[in-house]
Backbone of each chain as nested JSON, in Angstrom:
{
  "chains": [
    {"id": "A", "residues": [
      {"number": 1, "name": "MET", "atoms": {"N": [-4.515, -6.948, -37.921], "CA": [-5.118, -7.404, -36.785], "C": [-5.373, -8.788, -36.85]}},
      {"number": 2, "name": "SER", "atoms": {"N": [-5.853, -9.38, -37.737], "CA": [-5.497, -10.926, -37.658], "C": [-4.384, -11.827, -37.88]}},
      {"number": 3, "name": "LYS", "atoms": {"N": [-3.603, -10.936, -37.869], "CA": [-1.914, -11.443, -37.979], "C": [-1.553, -11.8, -36.442]}},
      {"number": 4, "name": "LEU", "atoms": {"N": [-2.05, -10.518, -35.734], "CA": [-1.995, -10.481, -34.608], "C": [-2.771, -11.669, -33.879]}},
      {"number": 5, "name": "ALA", "atoms": {"N": [-3.89, -11.855, -33.988], "CA": [-4.689, -12.802, -33.388], "C": [-3.912, -14.002, -33.515]}},
      {"number": 6, "name": "SER", "atoms": {"N": [-3.587, -14.426, -34.93], "CA": [-3.083, -15.695, -35.401], "C": [-1.46, -15.868, -34.738]}},
      {"number": 7, "name": "GLN", "atoms": {"N": [-0.809, -14.888, -34.741], "CA": [0.452, -14.659, -33.932], "C": [0.407, -14.741, -32.336]}},
      {"number": 8, "name": "GLY", "atoms": {"N": [-0.723, -14.516, -31.724], "CA": [-0.632, -14.271, -30.064], "C": [-0.232, -15.567, -29.37]}},
      {"number": 9, "name": "PRO", "atoms": {"N": [-0.764, -16.639, -29.846], "CA": [-0.575, -17.797, -28.971], "C": [0.924, -18.285, -29.234]}},
      {"number": 10, "name": "VAL", "atoms": {"N": [1.489, -17.923, -30.427], "CA": [2.662, -18.221, -30.725], "C": [3.848, -17.47, -30.113]}},
      {"number": 11, "name": "LEU", "atoms": {"N": [3.817, -15.848, -29.999], "CA": [4.521, -14.85, -29.138], "C": [4.287, -15.544, -27.563]}},
      {"number": 12, "name": "VAL", "atoms": {"N": [3.154, -15.7, -27.161], "CA": [2.858, -16.244, -25.498], "C": [3.755, -17.261, -25.469]}},
      {"number": 13, "name": "LYS", "atoms": {"N": [3.796, -18.123, -26.488], "CA": [4.966, -19.469, -26.345], "C": [6.236, -19.202, -25.993]}},
      {"number": 14, "name": "LYS", "atoms": {"N": [6.386, -18.321, -26.965], "CA": [8.471, -17.595, -27.356], "C": [8.406, -17.177, -25.888]}},
      {"number": 15, "name": "LEU", "atoms": {"N": [7.436, -16.079, -25.601], "CA": [8.025, -15.149, -24.464], "C": [7.97, -16.218, -22.971]}},
      {"number": 16, "name": "LEU", "atoms": {"N": [7.179, -17.4, -23.036], "CA": [7.306, -18.12, -21.696], "C": [8.474, -18.774, -21.892]}},
      {"number": 17, "name": "ALA", "atoms": {"N": [9.066, -19.454, -23.283], "CA": [10.278, -19.915, -23.322], "C": [11.333, -19.253, -23.13]}},
      {"number": 18, "name": "GLU", "atoms": {"N": [11.408, -18.208, -23.104], "CA": [12.452, -17.1, -22.77], "C": [12.858, -16.506, -21.619]}},
      {"number": 19, "name": "ALA", "atoms": {"N": [11.359, -16.857, -21.097], "CA": [11.419, -16.554, -19.606], "C": [11.701, -17.477, -18.68]}},
      {"number": 20, "name": "GLN", "atoms": {"N": [11.514, -18.515, -19.16], "CA": [11.84, -19.471, -18.166], "C": [13.09, -19.548, -17.565]}},
      {"number": 21, "name": "PRO", "atoms": {"N": [13.946, -19.696, -18.346], "CA": [15.599, -19.572, -17.859], "C": [15.892, -18.278, -16.866]}},
      {"number": 22, "name": "LYS", "atoms": {"N": [15.262, -17.137, -17.283], "CA": [15.523, -16.147, -16.306], "C": [15.041, -16.099, -15.355]}},
      {"number": 23, "name": "PHE", "atoms": {"N": [13.719, -16.863, -15.207], "CA": [12.905, -17.127, -14.048], "C": [13.5, -18.13, -12.969]}},
      {"number": 24, "name": "GLN", "atoms": {"N": [14.442, -18.999, -13.873], "CA": [15.006, -20.172, -12.924], "C": [16.412, -19.492, -12.234]}},
      {"number": 25, "name": "THR", "atoms": {"N": [17.029, -18.549, -13.157], "CA": [18.178, -17.796, -12.022], "C": [17.509, -16.604, -11.336]}},
      {"number": 26, "name": "PHE", "atoms": {"N": [16.408, -15.94, -11.298], "CA": [15.493, -15.227, -10.269], "C": [15.414, -16.495, -9.135]}},
      {"number": 27, "name": "LEU", "atoms": {"N": [15.028, -17.787, -9.162], "CA": [15.009, -18.684, -8.082], "C": [16.023, -18.944, -7.169]}},
      {"number": 28, "name": "LYS", "atoms": {"N": [17.066, -18.931, -8.28], "CA": [18.358, -19.064, -7.672], "C": [18.725, -18.466, -6.722]}},
      {"number": 29, "name": "TYR", "atoms": {"N": [18.539, -17.098, -6.809], "CA": [18.968, -15.933, -5.9], "C": [17.916, -16.058, -5.004]}},
      {"number": 30, "name": "ALA", "atoms": {"N": [16.746, -15.622, -5.143], "CA": [15.87, -15.689, -4.369], "C": [15.756, -17.035, -3.064]}},
      {"number": 31, "name": "LYS", "atoms": {"N": [16.17, -18.055, -3.52], "CA": [16.232, -19.049, -2.779], "C": [17.114, -18.745, -1.375]}},
      {"number": 32, "name": "VAL", "atoms": {"N": [18.336, -18.252, -1.826], "CA": [19.357, -17.729, -0.534], "C": [19.146, -16.703, -0.324]}},
      {"number": 33, "name": "GLU", "atoms": {"N": [18.463, -15.372, -0.918], "CA": [18.198, -13.897, -0.341], "C": [16.75, -13.806, 0.313]}},
      {"number": 34, "name": "LEU", "atoms": {"N": [15.942, -14.275, -0.411], "CA": [14.565, -13.732, -0.015], "C": [13.823, -14.873, 1.11]}},
      {"number": 35, "name": "ILE", "atoms": {"N": [14.35, -15.832, 1.202], "CA": [13.822, -16.835, 2.139], "C": [13.148, -15.878, 3.58]}},
      {"number": 36, "name": "PRO", "atoms": {"N": [11.935, -16.082, 4.088], "CA": [12.2, -15.824, 5.696], "C": [12.816, -16.234, 6.5]}},
      {"number": 37, "name": "PRO", "atoms": {"N": [12.867, -15.955, 7.58], "CA": [14.225, -16.59, 8.239], "C": [13.405, -17.828, 9.391]}},
      {"number": 38, "name": "SER", "atoms": {"N": [14.367, -19.089, 9.373], "CA": [13.752, -20.239, 9.638], "C": [13.844, -20.259, 11.227]}},
      {"number": 39, "name": "PRO", "atoms": {"N": [12.888, -20.943, 12.047], "CA": [13.187, -20.948, 13.595], "C": [14.844, -21.314, 14.037]}},
      {"number": 40, "name": "ALA", "atoms": {"N": [15.506, -21.868, 13.389], "CA": [16.835, -22.251, 13.547], "C": [17.617, -20.621, 13.5]}},
      {"number": 41, "name": "ASP", "atoms": {"N": [17.283, -20.031, 13.324], "CA": [17.815, -18.734, 12.814], "C": [17.947, -17.597, 14.289]}},
      {"number": 42, "name": "ILE", "atoms": {"N": [16.713, -18.209, 15.018], "CA": [16.178, -17.186, 16.137], "C": [17.647, -16.897, 16.626]}},
      {"number": 43, "name": "PRO", "atoms": {"N": [18.317, -18.022, 17.316], "CA": [19.512, -17.247, 18.226], "C": [20.259, -16.225, 17.627]}},
      {"number": 44, "name": "GLN", "atoms": {"N": [20.499, -16.359, 16.213], "CA": [21.432, -15.228, 15.083], "C": [20.518, -14.142, 15.281]}},
      {"number": 45, "name": "ILE", "atoms": {"N": [19.032, -14.331, 15.059], "CA": [18.65, -12.609, 15.037], "C": [18.733, -11.804, 16.671]}},
      {"number": 46, "name": "ARG", "atoms": {"N": [18.588, -12.994, 17.785], "CA": [18.713, -12.141, 19.203], "C": [19.93, -11.558, 19.367]}},
      {"number": 47, "name": "ALA", "atoms": {"N": [21.038, -12.572, 18.889], "CA": [22.58, -11.781, 18.993], "C": [22.42, -10.598, 18.103]}},
      {"number": 48, "name": "GLY", "atoms": {"N": [21.873, -10.697, 16.861], "CA": [21.783, -9.155, 15.988], "C": [21.106, -8.166, 16.89]}},
      {"number": 49, "name": "ILE", "atoms": {"N": [20.275, -8.343, 17.261], "CA": [19.453, -7.458, 18.213], "C": [20.091, -7.039, 19.269]}},
      {"number": 50, "name": "GLY", "atoms": {"N": [20.589, -7.859, 20.14], "CA": [21.27, -7.358, 21.453], "C": [22.656, -6.71, 20.92]}},
      {"number": 51, "name": "LYS", "atoms": {"N": [23.631, -7.072, 19.838], "CA": [24.63, -6.18, 19.337], "C": [24.27, -5.067, 18.926]}},
      {"number": 52, "name": "ILE", "atoms": {"N": [22.987, -4.567, 18.737], "CA": [22.647, -3.486, 17.926], "C": [22.164, -2.879, 19.324]}},
      {"number": 53, "name": "ILE", "atoms": {"N": [21.813, -3.12, 20.272], "CA": [21.426, -2.101, 21.594], "C": [22.336, -2.277, 22.444]}},
      {"number": 54, "name": "THR", "atoms": {"N": [23.572, -3.004, 22.565], "CA": [24.913, -2.631, 23.662], "C": [25.485, -1.594, 22.436]}},
      {"number": 55, "name": "GLY", "atoms": {"N": [25.373, -1.838, 21.185], "CA": [26.315, -0.515, 20.217], "C": [25.761, 0.712, 20.674]}},
      {"number": 56, "name": "ALA", "atoms": {"N": [24.574, 0.7, 20.694], "CA": [23.622, 1.566, 21.086], "C": [23.926, 2.42, 22.295]}},
      {"number": 57, "name": "ARG", "atoms": {"N": [23.981, 1.565, 23.158], "CA": [24.189, 2.105, 24.516], "C": [25.56, 2.387, 25.053]}},
      {"number": 58, "name": "THR", "atoms": {"N": [26.417, 1.687, 24.391], "CA": [28.14, 1.795, 24.886], "C": [28.541, 3.272, 23.966]}},
      {"number": 59, "name": "GLY", "atoms": {"N": [27.623, 3.623, 22.88], "CA": [28.407, 4.72, 22.145], "C": [29.242, 4.371, 21.086]}},
      {"number": 60, "name": "ALA", "atoms": {"N": [29.464, 3.184, 20.941], "CA": [30.411, 2.172, 19.89], "C": [29.858, 3.118, 18.071]}},
      {"number": 61, "name": "TRP", "atoms": {"N": [28.618, 3.13, 18.312], "CA": [28.169, 3.91, 16.877], "C": [28.651, 5.02, 16.455]}},
      {"number": 62, "name": "LYS", "atoms": {"N": [29.23, 5.591, 17.554], "CA": [29.76, 7.105, 17.028], "C": [30.913, 6.865, 16.462]}},
      {"number": 63, "name": "GLN", "atoms": {"N": [31.813, 5.437, 16.52], "CA": [33.412, 5.078, 15.736], "C": [32.962, 4.212, 14.701]}},
      {"number": 64, "name": "THR", "atoms": {"N": [31.562, 4.158, 14.163], "CA": [31.715, 3.137, 12.932], "C": [31.84, 4.473, 11.653]}},
      {"number": 65, "name": "PRO", "atoms": {"N": [32.673, 4.113, 10.651], "CA": [33.051, 4.956, 9.775], "C": [31.547, 5.591, 9.055]}},
      {"number": 66, "name": "VAL", "atoms": {"N": [31.928, 6.654, 7.921], "CA": [30.611, 7.367, 7.487], "C": [29.886, 6.182, 6.58]}},
      {"number": 67, "name": "ARG", "atoms": {"N": [31.142, 5.852, 5.83], "CA": [30.222, 4.686, 4.74], "C": [29.747, 3.787, 5.318]}},
      {"number": 68, "name": "GLU", "atoms": {"N": [30.009, 3.152, 6.562], "CA": [29.24, 1.794, 7.15], "C": [27.884, 2.676, 7.685]}},
      {"number": 69, "name": "ALA", "atoms": {"N": [27.603, 3.659, 8.291], "CA": [26.606, 4.17, 8.962], "C": [25.884, 4.601, 7.656]}},
      {"number": 70, "name": "TRP", "atoms": {"N": [26.463, 5.04, 6.363], "CA": [25.255, 5.091, 5.12], "C": [24.692, 4.135, 4.834]}},
      {"number": 71, "name": "LEU", "atoms": {"N": [25.487, 2.859, 4.875], "CA": [24.841, 1.498, 4.106], "C": [23.956, 1.052, 5.37]}},
      {"number": 72, "name": "ASN", "atoms": {"N": [24.071, 1.039, 6.729], "CA": [23.36, 0.949, 7.3], "C": [22.097, 1.337, 7.235]}},
      {"number": 73, "name": "THR", "atoms": {"N": [22.196, 2.701, 7.051], "CA": [20.728, 3.703, 7.043], "C": [19.937, 3.193, 5.737]}},
      {"number": 74, "name": "LEU", "atoms": {"N": [20.888, 2.789, 4.927], "CA": [19.638, 2.578, 3.623], "C": [19.468, 1.098, 3.799]}},
      {"number": 75, "name": "VAL", "atoms": {"N": [19.923, 0.403, 4.649], "CA": [19.399, -0.927, 4.475], "C": [18.135, -0.713, 5.923]}},
      {"number": 76, "name": "THR", "atoms": {"N": [18.488, 0.312, 6.695], "CA": [17.058, 0.348, 7.376], "C": [15.971, 0.934, 6.826]}},
      {"number": 77, "name": "VAL", "atoms": {"N": [16.31, 1.942, 5.923], "CA": [15.103, 2.598, 5.117], "C": [14.157, 1.708, 4.083]}},
      {"number": 78, "name": "GLU", "atoms": {"N": [15.154, 0.632, 3.715], "CA": [14.56, 0.038, 2.985], "C": [13.378, -1.58, 3.717]}},
      {"number": 79, "name": "VAL", "atoms": {"N": [13.894, -1.612, 4.839], "CA": [13.337, -2.605, 5.714], "C": [12.02, -1.836, 6.151]}},
      {"number": 80, "name": "ILE", "atoms": {"N": [12.408, -0.526, 6.479], "CA": [11.294, 0.024, 6.996], "C": [10.213, 0.299, 5.807]}},
      {"number": 81, "name": "CYS", "atoms": {"N": [10.578, 0.241, 4.796], "CA": [9.878, 0.497, 3.177], "C": [8.759, -0.49, 3.346]}},
      {"number": 82, "name": "TRP", "atoms": {"N": [9.201, -1.841, 3.619], "CA": [8.598, -2.724, 3.423], "C": [7.408, -2.981, 4.31]}},
      {"number": 83, "name": "PHE", "atoms": {"N": [7.18, -1.934, 5.672], "CA": [5.892, -1.937, 6.11], "C": [4.931, -1.142, 5.302]}},
      {"number": 84, "name": "PHE", "atoms": {"N": [5.331, -0.344, 4.506], "CA": [4.08, 0.397, 3.865], "C": [3.859, -0.376, 2.423]}},
      {"number": 85, "name": "VAL", "atoms": {"N": [4.565, -1.281, 1.974], "CA": [3.92, -1.866, 1.101], "C": [3.454, -3.27, 1.674]}},
      {"number": 86, "name": "GLY", "atoms": {"N": [3.475, -3.454, 2.651], "CA": [2.727, -4.493, 3.104], "C": [1.079, -3.673, 3.682]}},
      {"number": 87, "name": "GLU", "atoms": {"N": [1.176, -2.312, 4.292], "CA": [0.118, -1.746, 4.134], "C": [-0.7, -1.659, 2.976]}},
      {"number": 88, "name": "CYS", "atoms": {"N": [-0.027, -1.244, 1.821], "CA": [-0.998, -1.32, 0.566], "C": [-1.265, -2.321, 0.408]}},
      {"number": 89, "name": "ILE", "atoms": {"N": [-0.633, -3.634, 0.877], "CA": [-1.564, -4.873, 0.042], "C": [-2.648, -5.022, 0.828]}},
      {"number": 90, "name": "GLY", "atoms": {"N": [-2.51, -4.473, 2.478], "CA": [-3.517, -5.218, 3.281], "C": [-4.891, -3.921, 3.107]}},
      {"number": 91, "name": "LYS", "atoms": {"N": [-4.385, -2.419, 2.474], "CA": [-5.828, -1.628, 2.639], "C": [-6.196, -2.065, 0.921]}},
      {"number": 92, "name": "ARG", "atoms": {"N": [-5.255, -2.764, 0.083], "CA": [-5.931, -2.998, -1.475], "C": [-6.419, -2.152, -2.022]}},
      {"number": 93, "name": "HIS", "atoms": {"N": [-5.482, -1.059, -1.749], "CA": [-5.601, -0.054, -2.986], "C": [-4.166, 0.885, -2.523]}},
      {"number": 94, "name": "ILE", "atoms": {"N": [-3.335, 1.23, -3.606], "CA": [-2.134, 1.922, -3.596], "C": [-2.363, 3.152, -2.728]}},
      {"number": 95, "name": "VAL", "atoms": {"N": [-3.01, 4.35, -3.099], "CA": [-2.758, 5.466, -2.586], "C": [-3.841, 5.538, -1.619]}},
      {"number": 96, "name": "GLY", "atoms": {"N": [-3.985, 5.662, -0.253], "CA": [-5.073, 5.858, 0.431], "C": [-5.832, 4.751, 0.668]}},
      {"number": 97, "name": "TYR", "atoms": {"N": [-7.017, 5.3, 1.566], "CA": [-8.222, 4.085, 2.081], "C": [-9.315, 3.999, 0.781]}},
      {"number": 98, "name": "LYS", "atoms": {"N": [-9.836, 3.344, 0.431], "CA": [-11.109, 3.61, -0.319], "C": [-12.176, 3.11, 0.644]}},
      {"number": 99, "name": "VAL", "atoms": {"N": [-12.837, 4.071, 1.046], "CA": [-13.921, 3.641, 2.222], "C": [-15.461, 4.0, 0.766]}}
    ]},
    {"id": "B", "residues": [
      {"number": 1, "name": "MET", "atoms": {"N": [24.966, -9.99, -19.419], "CA": [24.482, -10.677, -17.998], "C": [24.715, -12.547, -17.768]}},
      {"number": 2, "name": "ALA", "atoms": {"N": [26.405, -12.377, -18.122], "CA": [26.646, -14.099, -18.774], "C": [27.041, -14.336, -17.381]}},
      {"number": 3, "name": "ASP", "atoms": {"N": [28.18, -13.321, -16.238], "CA": [28.5, -13.945, -14.789], "C": [27.652, -13.256, -14.143]}},
      {"number": 4, "name": "LEU", "atoms": {"N": [26.852, -13.975, -13.288], "CA": [25.872, -12.902, -12.477], "C": [26.852, -13.216, -11.28]}},
      {"number": 5, "name": "ALA", "atoms": {"N": [27.083, -12.252, -10.313], "CA": [27.709, -12.635, -9.028], "C": [26.911, -13.715, -8.176]}},
      {"number": 6, "name": "ALA", "atoms": {"N": [27.734, -14.593, -7.209], "CA": [27.254, -15.548, -6.324], "C": [25.929, -14.388, -5.421]}},
      {"number": 7, "name": "PRO", "atoms": {"N": [25.092, -15.679, -5.258], "CA": [24.089, -14.816, -4.179], "C": [24.521, -14.37, -2.747]}},
      {"number": 8, "name": "VAL", "atoms": {"N": [23.785, -13.327, -2.357], "CA": [24.556, -13.001, -1.088], "C": [23.95, -13.615, 0.056]}},
      {"number": 9, "name": "ARG", "atoms": {"N": [24.407, -14.0, 1.139], "CA": [23.968, -14.648, 2.207], "C": [23.126, -13.428, 3.024]}},
      {"number": 10, "name": "VAL", "atoms": {"N": [22.096, -13.015, 2.955], "CA": [21.332, -11.929, 3.69], "C": [21.373, -12.733, 5.249]}},
      {"number": 11, "name": "SER", "atoms": {"N": [21.565, -11.091, 5.978], "CA": [21.688, -11.826, 7.355], "C": [19.913, -12.057, 7.896]}},
      {"number": 12, "name": "PRO", "atoms": {"N": [19.972, -12.81, 8.855], "CA": [18.985, -13.348, 9.255], "C": [18.186, -12.172, 9.567]}},
      {"number": 13, "name": "LEU", "atoms": {"N": [18.893, -11.288, 10.443], "CA": [18.426, -10.131, 11.258], "C": [17.393, -9.524, 10.23]}},
      {"number": 14, "name": "ILE", "atoms": {"N": [18.062, -8.952, 8.897], "CA": [17.331, -8.207, 8.194], "C": [16.289, -9.269, 7.583]}},
      {"number": 15, "name": "ARG", "atoms": {"N": [16.584, -10.445, 7.13], "CA": [15.17, -11.268, 6.508], "C": [13.835, -10.98, 7.668]}},
      {"number": 16, "name": "PHE", "atoms": {"N": [14.349, -11.099, 8.654], "CA": [13.588, -11.163, 9.736], "C": [12.798, -9.756, 9.685]}},
      {"number": 17, "name": "GLY", "atoms": {"N": [13.35, -8.788, 9.959], "CA": [12.883, -7.704, 9.918], "C": [11.889, -7.086, 8.622]}},
      {"number": 18, "name": "ARG", "atoms": {"N": [12.727, -7.826, 7.567], "CA": [11.65, -7.39, 6.173], "C": [10.452, -8.209, 6.213]}},
      {"number": 19, "name": "TRP", "atoms": {"N": [10.413, -9.39, 6.59], "CA": [9.258, -10.484, 6.074], "C": [8.372, -9.967, 7.729]}},
      {"number": 20, "name": "GLY", "atoms": {"N": [8.924, -9.6, 8.228], "CA": [7.915, -8.978, 9.825], "C": [7.235, -7.834, 9.879]}},
      {"number": 21, "name": "LEU", "atoms": {"N": [7.998, -6.84, 8.995], "CA": [7.398, -5.36, 8.695], "C": [6.221, -5.664, 7.505]}},
      {"number": 22, "name": "LEU", "atoms": {"N": [6.786, -6.353, 6.731], "CA": [5.728, -6.68, 5.336], "C": [4.451, -7.309, 6.228]}},
      {"number": 23, "name": "SER", "atoms": {"N": [4.513, -8.462, 7.035], "CA": [3.345, -9.144, 7.578], "C": [2.632, -8.184, 8.191]}},
      {"number": 24, "name": "ALA", "atoms": {"N": [3.604, -7.104, 9.43], "CA": [2.814, -6.668, 10.183], "C": [2.135, -5.287, 9.412]}},
      {"number": 25, "name": "GLY", "atoms": {"N": [2.243, -5.203, 8.137], "CA": [1.9, -4.047, 7.6], "C": [0.699, -4.346, 6.765]}},
      {"number": 26, "name": "ILE", "atoms": {"N": [0.811, -5.765, 6.254], "CA": [-0.588, -6.183, 5.864], "C": [-1.527, -6.296, 6.69]}},
      {"number": 27, "name": "LEU", "atoms": {"N": [-1.183, -6.625, 8.294], "CA": [-2.269, -6.701, 9.092], "C": [-3.0, -5.474, 9.751]}},
      {"number": 28, "name": "TYR", "atoms": {"N": [-2.014, -4.437, 9.539], "CA": [-2.105, -3.208, 9.976], "C": [-3.226, -2.422, 8.821]}},
      {"number": 29, "name": "GLY", "atoms": {"N": [-2.547, -2.692, 7.769], "CA": [-3.554, -2.281, 6.377], "C": [-4.939, -2.735, 6.774]}},
      {"number": 30, "name": "MET", "atoms": {"N": [-5.286, -4.114, 6.713], "CA": [-6.504, -4.608, 6.86], "C": [-7.312, -4.011, 8.34]}},
      {"number": 31, "name": "PHE", "atoms": {"N": [-6.672, -3.949, 9.035], "CA": [-7.19, -3.334, 10.313], "C": [-7.667, -2.021, 10.278]}},
      {"number": 32, "name": "HIS", "atoms": {"N": [-6.91, -1.155, 9.6], "CA": [-7.189, 0.135, 9.699], "C": [-8.417, 0.403, 8.337]}},
      {"number": 33, "name": "GLN", "atoms": {"N": [-8.13, -0.484, 7.262], "CA": [-9.278, -0.382, 6.586], "C": [-10.342, -0.521, 6.964]}},
      {"number": 34, "name": "GLY", "atoms": {"N": [-10.589, -1.845, 7.734], "CA": [-11.818, -2.221, 8.37], "C": [-12.195, -0.995, 9.128]}},
      {"number": 35, "name": "ARG", "atoms": {"N": [-11.884, -0.697, 10.019], "CA": [-11.974, 0.389, 11.332], "C": [-12.671, 1.781, 10.329]}},
      {"number": 36, "name": "LEU", "atoms": {"N": [-11.55, 2.354, 9.175], "CA": [-12.175, 3.3, 8.549], "C": [-13.312, 3.309, 7.866]}},
      {"number": 37, "name": "SER", "atoms": {"N": [-13.408, 1.883, 7.039], "CA": [-14.861, 1.749, 6.322], "C": [-16.157, 1.523, 7.56]}},
      {"number": 38, "name": "ARG", "atoms": {"N": [-16.095, 1.081, 8.484], "CA": [-16.95, 1.191, 9.379], "C": [-17.345, 2.417, 10.034]}},
      {"number": 39, "name": "LYS", "atoms": {"N": [-16.293, 3.111, 10.352], "CA": [-16.925, 4.606, 10.624], "C": [-17.457, 5.32, 9.165]}},
      {"number": 40, "name": "GLU", "atoms": {"N": [-16.913, 4.828, 8.053], "CA": [-17.466, 5.579, 6.87], "C": [-19.291, 5.026, 6.639]}},
      {"number": 41, "name": "ALA", "atoms": {"N": [-19.434, 3.885, 7.094], "CA": [-20.947, 3.236, 6.86], "C": [-21.412, 3.999, 8.009]}},
      {"number": 42, "name": "ALA", "atoms": {"N": [-21.285, 4.489, 9.179], "CA": [-21.857, 5.175, 9.662], "C": [-21.996, 6.44, 9.532]}},
      {"number": 43, "name": "ILE", "atoms": {"N": [-21.283, 6.773, 9.146], "CA": [-21.521, 8.475, 8.679], "C": [-22.555, 8.4, 7.658]}},
      {"number": 44, "name": "ARG", "atoms": {"N": [-22.063, 7.221, 6.446], "CA": [-22.953, 7.731, 5.172], "C": [-24.493, 7.426, 5.677]}},
      {"number": 45, "name": "GLU", "atoms": {"N": [-24.624, 6.639, 6.724], "CA": [-26.248, 6.157, 7.256], "C": [-26.721, 7.327, 7.564]}},
      {"number": 46, "name": "ILE", "atoms": {"N": [-25.926, 7.862, 8.675], "CA": [-26.607, 9.422, 9.254], "C": [-26.946, 10.437, 8.173]}},
      {"number": 47, "name": "GLU", "atoms": {"N": [-26.126, 10.552, 6.845], "CA": [-26.146, 11.472, 5.806], "C": [-27.666, 11.189, 4.959]}},
      {"number": 48, "name": "LEU", "atoms": {"N": [-27.698, 9.612, 4.998], "CA": [-28.887, 8.983, 4.07], "C": [-30.025, 10.001, 5.203]}},
      {"number": 49, "name": "LYS", "atoms": {"N": [-30.102, 9.856, 6.488], "CA": [-31.189, 10.569, 7.227], "C": [-31.286, 11.644, 6.757]}},
      {"number": 50, "name": "GLN", "atoms": {"N": [-30.292, 12.502, 7.123], "CA": [-30.459, 14.004, 6.933], "C": [-30.773, 14.586, 5.609]}},
      {"number": 51, "name": "LYS", "atoms": {"N": [-30.354, 13.253, 4.23], "CA": [-30.727, 13.627, 3.08], "C": [-32.265, 13.705, 3.245]}},
      {"number": 52, "name": "ALA", "atoms": {"N": [-32.912, 12.811, 3.535], "CA": [-34.367, 12.784, 3.59], "C": [-35.001, 14.199, 4.18]}},
      {"number": 53, "name": "ILE", "atoms": {"N": [-34.471, 14.529, 5.35], "CA": [-34.581, 15.856, 5.522], "C": [-34.555, 17.068, 5.046]}},
      {"number": 54, "name": "ARG", "atoms": {"N": [-33.371, 17.013, 4.439], "CA": [-32.64, 18.497, 3.506], "C": [-33.12, 18.238, 2.418]}},
      {"number": 55, "name": "ASP", "atoms": {"N": [-33.958, 17.232, 1.69], "CA": [-34.384, 17.413, 0.322], "C": [-36.104, 18.082, 0.713]}},
      {"number": 56, "name": "GLU", "atoms": {"N": [-36.539, 17.567, 2.216], "CA": [-37.9, 18.261, 1.923], "C": [-37.86, 19.839, 2.065]}},
      {"number": 57, "name": "LYS", "atoms": {"N": [-36.683, 20.279, 3.076], "CA": [-36.772, 21.479, 3.222], "C": [-36.294, 22.314, 1.595]}},
      {"number": 58, "name": "LEU", "atoms": {"N": [-35.654, 21.495, 1.117], "CA": [-35.01, 22.225, 0.018], "C": [-36.252, 22.259, -1.287]}},
      {"number": 59, "name": "ALA", "atoms": {"N": [-37.103, 21.59, -1.306], "CA": [-38.373, 21.046, -2.046], "C": [-39.32, 22.477, -1.411]}},
      {"number": 60, "name": "LYS", "atoms": {"N": [-39.564, 22.575, -0.352], "CA": [-40.41, 23.576, -0.049], "C": [-39.877, 25.041, -0.292]}},
      {"number": 61, "name": "GLU", "atoms": {"N": [-38.316, 25.299, 0.098], "CA": [-38.144, 26.582, -0.281], "C": [-38.234, 26.693, -1.974]}},
      {"number": 62, "name": "LYS", "atoms": {"N": [-37.707, 25.798, -2.512], "CA": [-38.045, 26.12, -3.717], "C": [-39.481, 26.368, -4.382]}},
      {"number": 63, "name": "LYS", "atoms": {"N": [-40.426, 25.771, -3.832], "CA": [-42.084, 26.009, -3.987], "C": [-42.203, 27.38, -3.863]}},
      {"number": 64, "name": "LEU", "atoms": {"N": [-41.498, 27.981, -2.412], "CA": [-41.921, 29.355, -2.274], "C": [-41.09, 30.105, -3.31]}},
      {"number": 65, "name": "ALA", "atoms": {"N": [-39.835, 30.192, -3.318], "CA": [-39.173, 30.73, -4.718], "C": [-40.075, 31.117, -6.203]}},
      {"number": 66, "name": "SER", "atoms": {"N": [-40.967, 29.828, -6.319], "CA": [-41.183, 29.798, -7.869], "C": [-42.302, 30.755, -7.738]}},
      {"number": 67, "name": "GLU", "atoms": {"N": [-43.209, 30.312, -6.674], "CA": [-44.375, 31.112, -6.46], "C": [-44.196, 32.899, -6.392]}},
      {"number": 68, "name": "ARG", "atoms": {"N": [-43.248, 33.12, -5.563], "CA": [-42.678, 34.713, -5.49], "C": [-42.54, 34.949, -6.893]}},
      {"number": 69, "name": "GLU", "atoms": {"N": [-41.868, 34.34, -7.778], "CA": [-41.23, 34.731, -9.057], "C": [-42.709, 34.379, -10.119]}},
      {"number": 70, "name": "ILE", "atoms": {"N": [-43.627, 33.807, -9.99], "CA": [-44.628, 33.905, -10.513], "C": [-45.362, 35.257, -10.378]}},
      {"number": 71, "name": "LYS", "atoms": {"N": [-45.55, 35.581, -8.953], "CA": [-46.24, 36.79, -8.584], "C": [-45.612, 38.396, -9.088]}},
      {"number": 72, "name": "GLU", "atoms": {"N": [-43.905, 38.072, -9.195], "CA": [-43.437, 39.113, -9.669], "C": [-43.694, 39.292, -11.13]}},
      {"number": 73, "name": "LEU", "atoms": {"N": [-43.414, 38.196, -11.832], "CA": [-43.859, 38.678, -13.098], "C": [-45.403, 38.677, -13.449]}},
      {"number": 74, "name": "GLU", "atoms": {"N": [-46.246, 38.595, -12.845], "CA": [-47.626, 38.574, -12.976], "C": [-47.618, 40.19, -12.951]}},
      {"number": 75, "name": "SER", "atoms": {"N": [-46.865, 40.817, -11.952], "CA": [-46.841, 42.526, -11.701], "C": [-46.294, 43.138, -12.456]}},
      {"number": 76, "name": "LEU", "atoms": {"N": [-45.313, 42.278, -13.212], "CA": [-44.551, 43.024, -14.135], "C": [-45.083, 43.3, -15.318]}},
      {"number": 77, "name": "ALA", "atoms": {"N": [-45.973, 42.054, -15.972], "CA": [-46.803, 41.972, -17.117], "C": [-48.394, 42.697, -17.089]}},
      {"number": 78, "name": "GLY", "atoms": {"N": [-48.555, 42.831, -15.966], "CA": [-49.351, 43.585, -15.857], "C": [-50.536, 43.029, -15.48]}},
      {"number": 79, "name": "ILE", "atoms": {"N": [-51.022, 41.52, -15.218], "CA": [-51.892, 40.964, -15.134], "C": [-52.119, 41.003, -13.809]}},
      {"number": 80, "name": "LYS", "atoms": {"N": [-53.429, 41.551, -13.727], "CA": [-53.76, 41.585, -12.146], "C": [-54.849, 40.358, -11.876]}},
      {"number": 81, "name": "SER", "atoms": {"N": [-53.946, 39.725, -10.179], "CA": [-54.872, 38.717, -10.386], "C": [-55.626, 38.913, -8.97]}}
    ]}
  ]
}
């Protein structure tokens, strides 16, 4: 036990030293993929929404290949799941509300 | 994990959807939690008041039951009071 206590800070330092480059790689991807949309992207967002609406109206969605439809479904489900993650953060409890 | 692929440029619509729904979820969670805890506080208050009344009733019933029991035991043991 004393060995664990004495080695503790050394282990923590080693962990931090090893995690740094991995964290840098994560940051590299996060800066491109995870940033919230900037105001400059607003026209693109409107165009995207418009495309979805016209696609739904004209019936072009019936022409999409199944593979693309499947990918779209997966992305939609993932985006919807973020709402529930936000709800868990807001209610500060993972399953159910704690009153 | 030597060469990882280049980072993908995620479409802004998807990013907007993710972050928007995340913040909407956080707000909804806080709002709903506040509403439910207020309702629960009101119910707890009412229950507290009822508890006083209920405890009185229970104490009375217990007293009656114990007196009845004592009488039965006396009659069984043959003690005439």
